Structure formats: structure tokens, C-alpha cells
N, C-alpha and C positions, 0 to 999 in steps of 0.2 A: 178455518184455513189460514187466517191471519196469524194465529198463534203457531201453527205448524211451519209456516213460511219464516216467521221470525226465529223460531228455534233452529230451523235448517240453516238460515243465514248466520246465526250466532255460532253454531257448530262449525260451519265452513270458515268463518272468520278466525275462530280460535285455532282450527287446524292449519290455516294459512300462516298465522303468527308463529305457531310452533315449528312449522316447516322452515320458515325463513330464519327463525332463531336458531334452529338446529343446524342449518346449512351454512350459517355465516362462519367465516374463518376467523380464528383468533390470531393475533400477531405471533409469528414464529421467530424465536431467537436465532439470529444469524451467527454462526461460529465458523471462522476461517480455520481450517486445520493448521495445527502448529508445525513449525519446522522441526526436524530432528535436532535435539540440543547440540549434538556434535557438529552438525552442519552449520548451525547458527554461530557457534563459537569459532569455527574455521573461517567463516565469512567475516566476522568481526575482527578476528586476528589478522587476516590478510589485509583488510582495510586499514587497520591501525598501523600495520607495518609500513604503510606508505605515507604516514603523517609527515608533513614538511615538504613533500614533493611539490615543486612549483606548478602554478596554473599555466596552462598553455591552451589557447583557443584551438579546438579540433584535436587536442592531444589525447593519446591513448597509450602512452609508453612512459614508464617511470623514469627512463633516462632523459626524456625530453620534456615531460610534463603532461598534465591532464586537464581536460575540461571535465565538467561534472559527469556527463554520461560516459565519457572515455574512462574515467576513474571507476565507475560502477562496472562497466564492461570488463575492464582489466581484472578487477577483484573477482568477479564471478567466473571469468575464464580461468583464473588461478585455482579455483576450487572445482573446476570441471563442468561449469554450466555456461553455455553460450546464451547471451541475452541481446536484444536489439541495441542498436548503436545510438539512437536519438532519444531524447527525453519523452517526446510524444509517443514513440513506439514502446518505450519502457512502461509508460503509464497505462498501456493496454495489455501488458504482459502479466503472467502469473494470475493471482487471485487478489481481489480487493480485500482490504482488511478494515473491519469496522473500528471506528475510533473507540479507544478503551481496550482494544485487543492488540495494539501494536507491540511488536516484540523484536528482540535482537535479530539482525539480519534482514528485516523488512526494508524495502525501499520507501523513502518518504519524499513526497513531491510538493513543490512550491510554485507559486506564480510570482514572478518578479516584474511583471508588466501589468498594465490596466486591463488586459484582455481576459484575465482569470483563467488562462490556459496554463498547463504545466510547462514551465520553462527551466526548472532546476530540480535536481535529484540528489539525494544523499542516502546513506546506509545507517539505519538505526543501530546504536550500540547498546541500547537498553536504557530503561527509565526515560530520562529527558534528554539523553545525549545522542547526537548523530554526527557522522563524519562525512565530509564532502570536499570537493574542489570548488571553492567559492567564486573567484573572479580573477580578472587579469591583475589585480593588485594583491593577490594572496597566494596561499599554498594550501595543500590538503590539511584540513584541521577539524578538530572536534568543537561542536557548538551545542547550545541548548535549544530544544524545540520551543521552550517557553520564553526565549529571549524576545525583547520588544520587536525586533526586526522580523524574525521567522514565525512567530506565533500567528500573526495576522495573515501570513502568506501561505500557510500550510493548506494544501488541497486534499491530501489523503495519503494512503500507503498501499503498497502492493507486496505480496509475498511470492517470491520466486523459489521454487522447490528444486532440490537436487536432481540431477539426471539419474534415471534408473541405472543400476549396475550394468555394465557392458554396452551402454548406449553411446559412449564417447569415442 
């Protein structure tokens, strides 16, 4: 009986290990769907056409100036997509983009305070470059994500997709 019980326990243990091993999940690669190339180029072009526009707190008009979220809102409105007005709301819009998959037209978010919450947003132009309305002492300009100032403040990116045809 001892041998039968030992064999039964051994078989049950092996079966349990196999079941657990077979049911465990392997890591799944996360891929954010890409933006259509034409849309990404239009977003980047619209953003770059505003380079040099002065900063204005609360601004969302090229004639008067932009703050960072007003700049993003204006650019996306120009290409037919309405987005939220605040940095915090933009940080919840669209789809999160995994680091290493950032692409032209993605929104990049930064923290400029000790709270580690999103307080600033720009538009990725490709590679290491993004465009934004930086501060009261500046104008819309292109900078590098890898710069000493921005690299340590980057929180992530979001991808905003074009509106479906006929939805505007």
C-alpha cells in the first residue's frame, strides 16, 4: 500500500506541475498600432508650421500664442481631430505607446514638478526630436528628447488616431 500511495502521490504531483507549467502565461509583446503615415506627416507638418509662435499662458491661438496643451489642441484641430484641452486629460487620451515604439505624431509627456504628474506635452517629430510650446520665456520650438533637461522628465507617450471619415 505504501508503494501504491507513493506512486499515486508522485503521479498527482507531476500532473499538477505539468498543469501549472502549461497554464502559466508567457509575456506578451505589446504593440501600439501605428498611425497612418500620411496622418503622422500632416500632424508633424502642422506642428512645424507654428514654430516660432510665442508662448502665452492659456493660449490656443496662433495669433495670440500657445501654451503646451493649447498648441497640441490647435495642431490636432487643424488635422480634423479634437483632443482634450489639458495636459492631464491628454495624458488619458488615445493609446499608451511603449518606450521604443514612439513615432512621428505621438504626444510626449513630461513632468516639470516634483509631483511626477504630467505637466507638459509636445508632439514627436521623429527620432529624438519633438516640438512644443515650452514656457513663458519661449516660443514654439523643436528640442531633443535626449537633452539633459527633458530626458529625466519624460513620463511617456500617447498615440492619437485620426477621426474616422465623415465623423467631423
